[in-house]
KOLRO-180623 format. One record per residue (C-alpha): y, x, z; residue in three letters. Coordinates in Angstrom, 3 decimals, decimal comma. Layout:
N
{{Y; X; Z}; ALA};
...
***
This chain:
462
{{101,931; 86,884; 73,319}; MET};
{{100,445; 89,379; 76,115}; ASN};
{{102,261; 89,086; 79,182}; VAL};
{{100,278; 91,862; 81,009}; TYR};
{{101,314; 94,754; 78,951}; ARG};
{{103,094; 96,429; 81,990}; LEU};
{{101,817; 99,875; 82,323}; GLY};
{{99,606; 100,074; 79,202}; ALA};
{{100,787; 103,226; 78,410}; GLU};
{{98,772; 104,237; 81,845}; TRP};
{{95,426; 103,141; 80,508}; ASP};
{{94,169; 106,878; 79,754}; ILE};
{{95,355; 107,736; 83,038}; LYS};
{{93,626; 105,467; 84,851}; LYS};
{{90,207; 105,902; 83,140}; ILE};
{{90,862; 109,948; 84,695}; LYS};
{{91,688; 108,777; 87,846}; MET};
{{90,325; 105,330; 88,652}; ARG};
{{88,862; 104,613; 91,903}; PHE};
{{85,045; 103,649; 91,501}; ASP};
{{83,377; 100,948; 93,039}; THR};
{{80,829; 98,187; 91,798}; ASP};
{{79,723; 94,501; 91,853}; ARG};
{{77,456; 95,201; 95,143}; GLN};
{{80,481; 96,375; 97,203}; THR};
{{82,860; 93,406; 95,794}; LEU};
{{80,508; 91,182; 96,841}; SER};
{{79,876; 92,429; 100,240}; ASP};
{{83,440; 92,493; 101,066}; LEU};
{{84,276; 89,167; 99,669}; ASN};
{{87,036; 90,394; 97,448}; ILE};
{{87,222; 87,914; 94,860}; PHE};
{{86,241; 83,996; 95,225}; PRO};
{{82,285; 83,586; 94,636}; GLN};
{{81,620; 80,196; 96,145}; GLU};
{{83,909; 77,174; 96,160}; ARG};
{{85,173; 76,018; 99,618}; GLY};
{{84,613; 79,823; 100,901}; ILE};
{{88,189; 81,874; 101,176}; LYS};
{{88,056; 85,114; 99,794}; SER};
{{90,423; 88,111; 100,378}; VAL};
{{92,060; 87,615; 97,107}; PHE};
{{93,130; 83,955; 98,520}; ASP};
{{94,259; 85,639; 101,788}; TYR};
{{96,744; 87,550; 99,810}; TYR};
{{97,415; 84,919; 97,155}; ASN};
{{100,842; 83,076; 97,835}; LYS};
{{102,243; 83,548; 94,153}; THR};
{{104,835; 80,849; 92,850}; GLN};
{{103,719; 81,331; 88,799}; THR};
{{100,250; 81,326; 86,951}; LYS};
{{101,210; 84,668; 85,538}; GLY};
{{102,017; 86,037; 88,858}; GLY};
{{98,459; 84,528; 90,101}; LYS};
{{96,539; 86,369; 87,350}; ASP};
{{98,617; 89,488; 87,465}; LEU};
{{97,552; 90,035; 91,369}; LEU};
{{94,011; 89,207; 90,672}; LEU};
{{93,961; 91,598; 87,895}; SER};
{{95,934; 94,564; 90,131}; ILE};
{{92,996; 93,690; 92,793}; MET};
{{90,557; 94,545; 90,241}; ARG};
{{91,978; 97,687; 89,423}; GLU};
{{92,052; 100,298; 92,672}; PRO};
{{93,575; 103,591; 91,870}; LEU};
{{93,079; 107,522; 92,337}; ASN};
{{97,003; 108,237; 91,587}; ASP};
{{98,811; 108,659; 94,404}; LEU};
{{102,152; 108,573; 92,798}; THR};
{{101,025; 105,181; 91,166}; GLU};
{{99,950; 103,660; 94,733}; ILE};
{{102,831; 105,024; 96,559}; ASN};
{{105,328; 103,501; 94,253}; SER};
{{103,742; 100,047; 94,711}; ARG};
{{103,268; 100,313; 98,440}; ILE};
{{107,219; 101,624; 98,711}; TYR};
{{108,396; 98,287; 96,494}; SER};
{{106,397; 95,887; 98,908}; ILE};
{{107,192; 97,407; 101,753}; LYS};
{{111,039; 97,134; 100,711}; PHE};
{{110,799; 93,469; 100,152}; LEU};
{{108,956; 92,946; 103,430}; HIS};
{{111,374; 95,167; 105,496}; ASP};
{{114,647; 93,847; 103,836}; ASN};
{{113,024; 90,425; 104,136}; ASP};
{{113,746; 89,642; 100,206}; LEU};
{{112,674; 86,382; 98,747}; TYR};
{{112,997; 84,696; 95,392}; CYS};
{{112,140; 81,291; 94,414}; VAL};
{{110,558; 81,214; 91,290}; LEU};
{{110,020; 78,097; 89,423}; GLU};
{{106,527; 77,651; 88,276}; ARG};
{{107,526; 74,867; 85,775}; LYS};
{{110,431; 76,928; 84,414}; ASP};
{{108,361; 79,939; 83,742}; ILE};
{{105,660; 77,961; 82,105}; ASP};
{{107,954; 76,459; 79,640}; ALA};
{{109,641; 80,092; 78,976}; ILE};
{{106,324; 81,240; 78,438}; GLU};
{{104,894; 78,249; 76,192}; TYR};
{{108,252; 78,284; 74,402}; TYR};
{{107,843; 82,144; 73,246}; LEU};
{{104,448; 81,453; 72,000}; LYS};
{{105,486; 78,586; 69,712}; LEU};
{{104,115; 78,503; 66,284}; ASP};
{{107,302; 77,694; 64,745}; LYS};
{{109,587; 79,637; 62,555}; SER};
{{112,758; 80,796; 64,318}; VAL};
{{115,981; 78,449; 63,749}; LEU};
{{118,322; 79,985; 61,725}; LYS};
{{121,594; 81,241; 62,923}; ASN};
{{123,656; 79,298; 60,839}; HIS};
{{126,237; 76,645; 61,263}; ILE};
{{124,822; 74,806; 58,268}; ILE};
{{120,940; 75,247; 59,520}; ASP};
{{122,076; 74,155; 62,765}; SER};
{{123,250; 70,662; 61,665}; ILE};
{{120,672; 70,477; 59,259}; TYR};
{{117,998; 71,038; 62,041}; ASP};
{{119,558; 68,577; 64,617}; TYR};
{{119,947; 65,758; 62,119}; TYR};
{{116,399; 66,439; 60,861}; SER};
{{115,048; 65,984; 64,512}; ASN};
{{117,103; 62,831; 64,912}; ARG};
{{115,835; 61,339; 61,707}; VAL};
{{112,060; 62,344; 62,277}; LYS};
{{111,821; 63,972; 65,860}; PRO};
{{109,448; 66,996; 66,423}; THR};
{{108,141; 67,975; 69,851}; ASN};
{{108,690; 71,675; 68,587}; GLU};
{{112,678; 71,057; 68,400}; TYR};
{{112,377; 69,469; 72,462}; TYR};
{{110,325; 72,504; 73,620}; LEU};
{{112,757; 75,014; 72,048}; ILE};
{{115,457; 73,475; 73,730}; SER};
{{113,550; 73,144; 76,753}; ARG};
{{112,529; 76,695; 76,694}; GLY};
{{116,251; 77,611; 76,151}; ILE};
{{117,354; 75,771; 79,230}; ASN};
{{114,672; 77,098; 81,626}; CYS};
{{115,315; 80,618; 80,261}; LEU};
{{118,836; 80,567; 81,013}; TYR};
{{117,924; 79,080; 84,651}; LYS};
{{115,732; 81,817; 85,218}; HIS};
{{117,826; 84,383; 84,000}; VAL};
{{120,483; 83,431; 86,380}; ARG};
{{118,448; 83,174; 89,215}; ASN};
{{117,642; 86,929; 88,623}; LEU};
{{120,734; 87,824; 88,370}; ILE};
{{121,663; 86,042; 91,466}; ASP};
{{118,975; 88,044; 93,241}; PHE};
{{120,037; 91,483; 92,256}; PHE};
{{123,525; 90,829; 92,783}; GLU};
{{122,889; 91,310; 96,517}; ASN};
{{125,531; 93,240; 98,143}; ASP};
{{123,475; 94,314; 101,277}; ASP};
{{121,177; 96,228; 98,665}; ILE};
{{123,158; 98,966; 97,005}; PRO};
{{120,048; 100,230; 95,231}; GLU};
{{116,540; 99,024; 94,664}; PHE};
{{113,482; 101,191; 94,564}; PRO};
{{110,656; 101,907; 92,022}; GLY};
{{109,504; 98,921; 90,166}; PHE};
{{112,065; 96,804; 91,668}; LEU};
{{114,846; 99,255; 89,923}; ALA};
{{113,123; 98,967; 86,664}; GLU};
{{113,396; 95,009; 86,962}; PHE};
{{116,940; 95,292; 87,709}; LYS};
{{117,438; 97,304; 84,902}; SER};
{{115,787; 95,143; 82,373}; GLU};
{{117,777; 91,852; 83,890}; VAL};
{{120,847; 94,227; 83,638}; ASP};
{{120,210; 94,691; 79,857}; ARG};
{{120,424; 90,816; 79,204}; ILE};
{{123,477; 90,664; 81,639}; LYS};
{{125,790; 93,149; 79,685}; TYR};
{{124,237; 92,528; 76,461}; HIS};
{{127,222; 91,507; 74,239}; PRO};
{{124,890; 88,487; 72,341}; ASP};
{{123,829; 87,467; 75,540}; PHE};
{{127,015; 86,956; 77,239}; ASN};
{{127,531; 83,610; 75,884}; SER};
{{123,851; 82,563; 76,924}; PHE};
{{124,182; 83,789; 80,407}; ILE};
{{127,910; 82,421; 81,101}; ASN};
{{127,664; 79,248; 79,360}; LYS};
{{128,051; 75,898; 81,407}; ASP};
{{124,803; 73,791; 82,751}; ARG};
{{125,915; 71,118; 80,269}; LYS};
{{123,449; 70,105; 77,608}; LYS};
{{123,097; 72,316; 74,775}; LEU};
{{125,153; 71,477; 71,447}; ASN};
{{123,308; 71,904; 68,115}; LEU};
{{124,839; 75,256; 67,230}; ARG};
{{124,006; 76,784; 70,745}; GLN};
{{120,258; 75,560; 70,349}; ILE};
{{120,216; 77,345; 66,974}; ASN};
{{121,903; 80,571; 67,941}; ARG};
{{119,967; 81,387; 71,319}; PHE};
{{116,670; 80,439; 69,766}; ASP};
{{117,680; 83,182; 66,867}; HIS};
{{118,783; 85,647; 69,885}; LEU};
{{115,636; 84,788; 72,165}; ILE};
{{112,918; 84,747; 69,738}; ARG};
{{113,913; 87,223; 67,306}; LYS};
{{116,679; 89,811; 67,778}; SER};
{{115,525; 90,006; 71,670}; GLU};
{{112,290; 88,609; 71,858}; LYS};
{{110,718; 92,060; 73,241}; GLU};
{{113,383; 92,071; 75,954}; THR};
{{112,661; 88,533; 77,274}; ILE};
{{108,997; 89,422; 77,061}; VAL};
{{109,392; 92,240; 79,249}; LYS};
{{111,314; 90,510; 81,933}; VAL};
{{108,602; 87,667; 82,087}; LEU};
{{106,274; 90,561; 82,561}; GLU};
{{108,390; 91,890; 85,045}; PHE};
{{108,751; 88,457; 86,657}; THR};
{{104,963; 88,138; 87,235}; TYR};
{{105,001; 91,755; 88,962}; MET};
{{107,652; 90,624; 91,243}; PHE};
{{105,799; 87,193; 91,878}; ASP};
{{102,617; 89,108; 92,984}; SER};
{{104,975; 91,518; 95,131}; TYR};
{{107,014; 88,910; 96,807}; ILE};
{{103,426; 87,092; 97,339}; SER};
{{102,100; 90,532; 99,180}; LEU};
{{105,346; 91,339; 101,267}; ALA};
{{105,288; 87,365; 102,696}; CYS};
{{101,661; 87,786; 103,845}; VAL};
{{102,288; 91,229; 105,189}; ALA};
{{105,200; 89,497; 107,332}; LYS};
{{103,224; 86,557; 108,282}; GLU};
{{99,990; 88,206; 109,167}; GLN};
{{101,599; 91,212; 110,547}; LYS};
{{99,933; 93,430; 108,209}; LEU};
{{100,773; 97,639; 108,175}; GLY};
{{101,249; 99,528; 105,062}; PHE};
{{98,857; 102,570; 104,645}; PRO};
{{99,948; 105,976; 104,417}; THR};
{{97,636; 107,784; 101,731}; LEU};
{{97,763; 111,834; 101,450}; ILE};
{{96,299; 114,555; 98,893}; GLU};
{{93,932; 116,338; 101,027}; THR};
{{90,630; 118,423; 100,986}; SER};
{{89,805; 117,068; 104,497}; ASN};
{{88,578; 113,868; 104,438}; PRO};
{{90,355; 112,652; 107,737}; LYS};
{{90,988; 108,897; 108,383}; ILE};
{{92,582; 107,135; 111,191}; LYS};
{{93,002; 103,308; 111,564}; ILE};
{{94,842; 101,628; 114,422}; GLU};
{{94,517; 97,787; 115,267}; GLY};
{{92,244; 96,878; 112,510}; PHE};
{{90,565; 93,637; 111,937}; PHE};
{{88,998; 91,434; 109,305}; HIS};
{{91,626; 89,325; 107,708}; PRO};
{{89,456; 86,026; 107,422}; LEU};
{{88,508; 85,662; 110,825}; ILE};
{{90,522; 83,698; 113,153}; GLU};
{{91,858; 85,124; 116,503}; ASN};
{{90,122; 88,642; 115,489}; PRO};
{{89,532; 91,422; 117,951}; VAL};
{{91,596; 94,586; 116,888}; LYS};
{{90,055; 97,819; 116,898}; ASN};
{{90,855; 101,672; 116,252}; ASP};
{{88,761; 104,315; 114,066}; ILE};
{{89,211; 107,917; 113,475}; ASN};
{{87,130; 110,098; 110,972}; PHE};
{{87,434; 113,697; 110,296}; SER};
{{85,446; 116,523; 108,336}; LYS};
{{83,963; 117,624; 111,329}; ASP};
{{82,559; 114,271; 112,335}; GLU};
{{82,128; 112,449; 108,990}; ASN};
{{79,488; 110,113; 109,445}; LEU};
{{79,739; 107,213; 112,193}; CYS};
{{76,558; 105,605; 113,512}; PHE};
{{77,054; 102,365; 114,792}; VAL};
{{74,606; 100,471; 117,117}; SER};
{{74,789; 96,988; 118,624}; GLY};
{{72,869; 94,003; 119,386}; ALA};
{{72,564; 90,923; 116,782}; ASN};
{{75,812; 89,213; 116,276}; MET};
{{77,886; 91,827; 118,293}; ALA};
{{79,976; 92,521; 115,480}; GLY};
{{78,606; 95,499; 113,444}; LYS};
{{78,721; 93,822; 110,075}; SER};
{{82,267; 92,476; 110,642}; THR};
{{83,342; 95,850; 111,777}; PHE};
{{82,205; 97,577; 108,688}; LEU};
{{83,460; 95,039; 106,268}; LYS};
{{86,588; 95,606; 107,950}; SER};
{{86,765; 99,312; 107,675}; ILE};
{{85,483; 98,807; 103,839}; GLY};
{{88,378; 96,421; 103,078}; LEU};
{{91,112; 98,883; 104,750}; CYS};
{{89,864; 101,622; 102,435}; VAL};
{{89,685; 99,306; 99,286}; TYR};
{{92,855; 97,651; 100,130}; LEU};
{{95,104; 100,921; 100,330}; SER};
{{93,726; 102,293; 97,220}; HIS};
{{95,499; 99,274; 95,186}; ILE};
{{98,716; 99,914; 97,507}; GLY};
{{98,402; 96,644; 99,270}; PHE};
{{99,179; 96,348; 103,080}; PRO};
{{96,312; 96,417; 105,156}; VAL};
{{94,584; 94,243; 108,010}; PRO};
{{95,588; 96,980; 110,756}; ALA};
{{98,763; 98,411; 112,515}; ARG};
{{98,423; 101,776; 110,869}; THR};
{{96,513; 103,759; 108,538}; MET};
{{96,260; 107,424; 107,641}; LEU};
{{93,802; 107,893; 104,829}; THR};
{{93,061; 110,656; 102,118}; PRO};
{{92,814; 109,521; 98,441}; LEU};
{{89,086; 108,711; 97,750}; PHE};
{{87,250; 108,496; 94,479}; HIS};
{{85,291; 105,573; 95,188}; GLY};
{{83,789; 103,134; 97,824}; LEU};
{{80,448; 102,088; 97,633}; TYR};
{{78,815; 99,424; 100,264}; THR};
{{75,511; 98,290; 100,949}; THR};
{{75,641; 95,337; 103,288}; ILE};
{{73,918; 92,055; 102,027}; ASN};
{{71,338; 93,504; 99,446}; ILE};
{{68,496; 91,540; 98,260}; SER};
{{65,543; 92,215; 96,238}; ASP};
{{65,565; 92,074; 92,316}; ASN};
{{63,016; 89,782; 91,064}; ILE};
{{63,845; 90,444; 87,215}; ASN};
{{63,317; 94,227; 87,750}; LYS};
{{60,254; 93,374; 89,802}; GLY};
{{61,834; 95,476; 92,510}; TYR};
{{60,918; 94,404; 96,498}; SER};
{{63,977; 94,281; 99,012}; HIS};
{{63,044; 97,754; 100,209}; TYR};
{{62,981; 99,304; 97,010}; TYR};
{{66,098; 97,870; 95,925}; SER};
{{67,457; 99,677; 99,204}; GLU};
{{65,652; 103,293; 97,981}; VAL};
{{67,349; 102,704; 94,748}; LYS};
{{70,504; 101,711; 95,986}; ARG};
{{71,029; 104,841; 98,201}; VAL};
{{69,708; 106,875; 95,409}; LYS};
{{72,262; 105,212; 92,961}; ASP};
{{75,204; 106,158; 95,590}; ILE};
{{73,971; 109,487; 96,143}; THR};
{{74,124; 110,329; 92,272}; LEU};
{{77,889; 108,623; 92,602}; LEU};
{{78,950; 110,994; 95,371}; ILE};
{{77,563; 113,954; 93,063}; LYS};
{{79,503; 112,539; 90,390}; GLU};
{{82,903; 111,710; 92,244}; ARG};
{{82,985; 113,970; 95,100}; LYS};
{{85,195; 112,128; 97,558}; ARG};
{{83,339; 109,008; 98,448}; VAL};
{{83,520; 106,527; 101,088}; PHE};
{{79,728; 104,974; 101,868}; VAL};
{{78,845; 101,983; 104,124}; ILE};
{{75,035; 101,509; 104,864}; PHE};
{{74,624; 97,956; 107,188}; ASP};
{{70,938; 97,990; 108,773}; GLU};
{{69,477; 100,585; 106,455}; LEU};
{{66,015; 99,978; 105,253}; PHE};
{{65,465; 96,780; 106,969}; ARG};
{{63,164; 95,595; 104,210}; GLY};
{{60,069; 97,724; 105,698}; THR};
{{58,130; 98,249; 108,500}; ASN};
{{59,799; 99,970; 111,701}; VAL};
{{58,076; 103,309; 111,293}; LYS};
{{59,093; 103,687; 107,789}; ASP};
{{62,655; 102,433; 108,482}; ALA};
{{63,033; 104,637; 111,800}; PHE};
{{61,810; 107,738; 109,628}; ASP};
{{63,575; 107,085; 106,430}; ALA};
{{67,109; 106,087; 108,451}; THR};
{{66,534; 109,237; 110,381}; LEU};
{{65,955; 111,363; 107,300}; MET};
{{69,105; 109,986; 105,199}; ILE};
{{71,586; 110,178; 108,263}; THR};
{{70,754; 113,560; 108,645}; ARG};
{{71,206; 114,166; 105,194}; GLY};
{{74,604; 112,279; 104,518}; PHE};
{{76,143; 113,959; 107,426}; SER};
{{75,826; 117,369; 105,978}; ARG};
{{78,017; 116,358; 102,539}; ILE};
{{81,598; 117,131; 104,286}; LYS};
{{83,709; 115,758; 101,901}; ASN};
{{82,456; 112,247; 101,956}; SER};
{{82,636; 109,672; 105,030}; ILE};
{{79,716; 107,558; 105,754}; PHE};
{{79,408; 104,284; 108,133}; LEU};
{{75,402; 103,685; 109,066}; ILE};
{{74,681; 100,695; 111,393}; SER};
{{71,377; 100,173; 112,568}; THR};
{{69,097; 97,939; 115,037}; HIS};
{{66,847; 101,018; 115,661}; ILE};
{{68,680; 102,775; 118,514}; VAL};
{{65,771; 105,560; 118,565}; GLU};
{{67,384; 106,936; 115,403}; VAL};
{{70,463; 107,531; 117,382}; GLY};
{{68,785; 109,052; 120,159}; LYS};
{{67,256; 111,759; 117,632}; GLU};
{{70,752; 112,174; 116,025}; LEU};
{{72,667; 112,523; 119,349}; GLU};
{{72,567; 116,645; 119,367}; LYS};
{{74,328; 116,454; 115,930}; SER};
{{78,065; 117,484; 115,927}; ASP};
{{78,853; 116,232; 113,013}; SER};
{{78,042; 112,369; 113,767}; ILE};
{{80,214; 110,471; 115,990}; CYS};
{{78,286; 107,265; 117,614}; PHE};
{{80,070; 104,092; 118,151}; LYS};
{{79,018; 100,803; 119,447}; CYS};
{{79,169; 97,315; 120,365}; PHE};
{{78,668; 95,783; 123,842}; GLU};
{{77,097; 92,651; 124,329}; SER};
{{75,490; 90,846; 127,992}; LYS};
{{73,810; 88,129; 129,001}; LEU};
{{75,186; 85,530; 130,955}; HIS};
{{73,341; 82,523; 132,022}; ARG};
{{70,753; 83,796; 129,658}; GLU};
{{73,180; 83,124; 126,833}; LYS};
{{74,647; 86,463; 125,070}; PRO};
{{78,106; 87,122; 125,305}; VAL};
{{80,263; 89,417; 123,181}; TYR};
{{83,610; 90,888; 123,396}; ASN};
{{83,624; 92,724; 119,938}; TYR};
{{85,386; 95,751; 121,276}; ILE};
{{84,188; 99,136; 119,671}; LEU};
{{82,846; 101,691; 122,293}; LYS};
{{81,555; 105,440; 122,063}; ASP};
{{78,255; 106,051; 122,412}; GLY};
{{74,919; 104,065; 121,726}; LEU};
{{73,744; 100,740; 122,703}; SER};
{{70,286; 99,885; 123,818}; SER};
{{70,639; 96,465; 124,145}; GLU};
{{68,361; 94,121; 122,293}; ARG};
{{69,118; 90,042; 122,270}; LEU};
{{67,380; 89,162; 119,002}; GLY};
{{64,422; 87,495; 121,004}; LEU};
{{66,871; 85,879; 123,130}; THR};
{{68,934; 84,427; 120,453}; ILE};
{{65,762; 83,027; 119,105}; MET};
{{64,684; 81,367; 122,264}; LYS};
{{67,937; 79,733; 122,861}; ASN};
{{67,868; 78,049; 119,866}; GLU};
{{64,800; 76,147; 121,146}; GLY};
{{62,686; 76,924; 117,923}; ILE};
{{59,334; 77,366; 120,036}; LEU};
{{59,865; 74,268; 121,483}; GLU};
{{60,190; 72,491; 118,627}; MET};
{{56,991; 74,187; 116,922}; ILE};
{{55,185; 72,690; 120,173}; ASP};
{{56,435; 69,376; 119,640}; GLU};
{{54,918; 69,377; 115,931}; ILE};
{{51,695; 70,575; 116,965}; ALA};
{{51,291; 68,273; 119,559}; GLU};
{{52,161; 65,297; 117,692}; ASN};
{{49,804; 66,308; 114,737}; GLU};
{{47,245; 66,573; 117,274}; ASN};
{{47,715; 63,079; 118,837}; LYS};
***
């Protein structure tokens, strides 16, 4: 049984309207689990109660969208659960038993009294696990359907929106179906032999499609409940996406979700200032800032609550980041050539996909200072002329920023830091302007590396 057919009819549409990204970006932003013990963004959002819900949440996160109607429908359904403080307990053991039961490779029991007696006594004489699994699956399904009926029979909610309305419609189909009437209204006593055969025939044959659909909706429901709960617990905001030719984006109170007690900041982009040049000392917060913005853009395009108080964004066709790029030994690429190749590939994607959000952290760090200066200056100036996309570029080479200060299409942001008793102090607050602070040498000195080297050298000379 394929329990992830929900929305399969949209596959062709998704191909045409997909939001593009790549492995480098997903890795840079730590969207999915990569190493054991390191929390990912998926882990942050995953509070699902069932395996199917977890798998579906993972699948949803792998497919960012570019369809405004579909994104807004998802946002509205999750926000509805959030705003109305709605929750439904889903018993994982029961739902696993239902799915296993529906997948059973055993003939459906016949809906006839004689066959019921025969199956029952055959099982008494020679007990089979299949007969037990059928009985258990039917009982678990009864509990689950009753649970869903109770959830949707909420007098405080006159009407459910979007996906929830579709789900309620499927539950009502069972609730009001004449053949299901005796099933959902049966008492909680043990099923008799006649009921086992009759209900198995109903569930696994005549109405299997309905039951499978309810299970599919259950997994979607589970993932949406998880997202609503995380939004409530972590005080996340819900993004507003608009269809516009002007790549204007405004995010207030954004933060990185995987950092404890994060400092929150605001940012604005527009067609007039479509490139943000970010400067600051080592460890001042530049990379975390870039990742936080990238996450907000990515998460908004899968219809998730975002780590921000508010977010207004146009639809983008893609998101590409270059934060933790390395050399490629297999292809014989040096670190610098990998950076150059990355810039070229992204440029080609911008040409193809039109409106793209691009992040470069410490551009051209893999070469000498003179080439890094010239290349960063050239690429930054070039990208600032592409008005349909938005660019975030950080660098330690503040001299590049000084060369660009006269440009009207570039906004300058920085993170300040200061020395207190020869130790760097950071406030992680985003400011306007350029930073000229250089703390790299101070950080190294504070680690006592030179003293260790001197000690080793002295010991060798004794």
